[in-house]
C-alpha positions, 0 to 999 in steps of 0.5 A: 644345187639344192633343188636338183631332185625337185626339178628333175621330178617335175620334168618327166621328159628329162628322166628318160635320158638320164641313163648312161649314153655312148658317146657323149651327147652335145646339143645346141639349139639348131633353130628357135625353140629347137624341140630336141634341145627343149626335150633334153633341158626343159627350156630353149636358149639359142646360145646355150650348150648342153652336154650329157657325158657318157657317165655322170651328170649333165651340164648346161652352159648359158650366157649371163643374161639367161642364168637365173632363168635357166636355174628356174626352168632347166632340168640339167643337173649342173648349170654354168655361166659361159664366162666360167669357161673363159668365154670371150665375145665374138661377132659370129654366133656360130663361132661363139657357140662352137668356142663355148662347146669346145671349152666345155668339152675340154674341161670335161675331157670329152673328145667324141660326141653325138650331135643332132642332125639339126646342128648348124653346119658351121658348128659341126665344121668348127667342132670337126676342125678342132679334132672332135669326133662327131657322129650324127644321131638321126634318130635322136630322142625319137623313141623317147619323145614318142612315149608321152609322160602323164605331164606331157599328155596333160600339156597337149590336152591343154593345148587342145582346149586352147585350139577348141576355144580358138576354133569355136570363136572363129566359127561363131564369127562365121555364124553371126556373119551375113551375106553381102555383095557378091556373096562375101560374108560381112560382120559389123559392116566389114568383110569377114576375111581369113586374116580377120578370123585368124586374128580372132583365133590368135587372141583366143589362144593368147588368152590361154597361154598359147600361140602359133606362128601360123594357122589355116582359115581357108575358104573356097576355093582356097581350101582345095589346097590342103595347106593353103592358109587362106586369105581375103574375104570368105564367101557364103555357101563355100566350105571353110577349113579351120586348122589350128595347131597351137603351142604352149608358150611355157612348155612348148607342147602342141595341140592340133584340131581341124573343123570344116564349116559352111556359112550359108547353104551347104552344097550336096557335094560338100555334104557328102564329102564331109560325111565320108570324112567323118565316117573315116575319122570315126572308124579310125578312132574305134580302131586306134590302140597300142599294137595297131599299125598306123599303115593299116588304119590309113589304108582302111580310111582310104578303102572307105573313101574309095568305097564312097566314090572318092580317090586317094593318092595311096597305091592300090587305093587310088579310086576315082581321080576325077573328083575329090581326093585324099592327098595326105596321110591319115594322121601324125604324132604331136608333141614338141613339134606339131608333126612328129613320130609316129605316122598314120600313113602308108608306112610301117608304124606300130602304135604304142601306149603313150603315142599322141596322134592326130586323125585327119581325113580330108577330101579336096577338089580344085574349083569346089574346095576341101573338107577336113576333120581332125582330132588329137588324142592319146593311144592306150592299150584300151583304145584312144583317149580323144582330147578333142570335144567339138562337134563335127557339124558343117553348120556354124550355128551348131557351135554356138 
């Protein structure tokens, strides 16, 4: 193919796995838009088979339907239509994929392969029954995917811009709303609900070439549960957690952003919770750089929250458990998955240049609600390149 060099040069992620590997690597999407398959090939096709031999060029086998798209988007050196291997249609999708994989392995003389831990059990069993020696690579691409290339960092930054736009639209709707019967927020004569605000956010994402199957727009008391997506009318005077983690529709890279606002009068307890979370976030942002351990950042954030009179679920930093508590890690990696390596939690994770991570301290109390703030950015030797440019204010009008 005449454009192989150009396509490889335009796909930095692919260049990281072009060195010889042993044994050969065999991949098939184990889920819609499987991140490891996309990382290896530059695209997602659920019925495709990818093979990276121990030596030589990698191959991607696709159905006729996807052949032209694969030629345009995929980074594999050789792209085959599965009919070239003698493939015949079968009722069962797993059997069909296994048949294609076995035909490819036979053509290439490969009898031993590494596979992803995500590979469907039916496909694994089919390969094993045919005499293929299989080993599951539980750390497949973890190191490679952690280190973001310049192009990957740009894609995540772009996703973060989309998240900011969507979050801002949600907050603007909250700012324009008024309190109606029973303290329910109303806008344009209708109750302002979590579902209505999610639709606003989704439209803003779609306009920017991004989307997400779910997000969080949770008012009180629902926002006391960190991953409650939110439902029903939003109440005046309660905190609203807005957590948006869009994915680029073309490249598949995510952003991740959280802000908490209060439409109406802010309760002093919520104000104090928010101030503590923002202080913890800013402290972590100052400390973030390559060589720093994520565990130390997490513990320092826990120490600060305990000093401010709150609790955590981290051993040795429990603090008060009868009020607002931090119940999750300080942060996590972001890329082709919204949660990936490395972690900012009570485990040993030394950060390195090229890591893209979130910082997201939060405090939650049943009956009161919750507060969380979250930024995403790039770890460098000099510090943290924050991709996020939104205020931390609780007041919706500050985002207008």
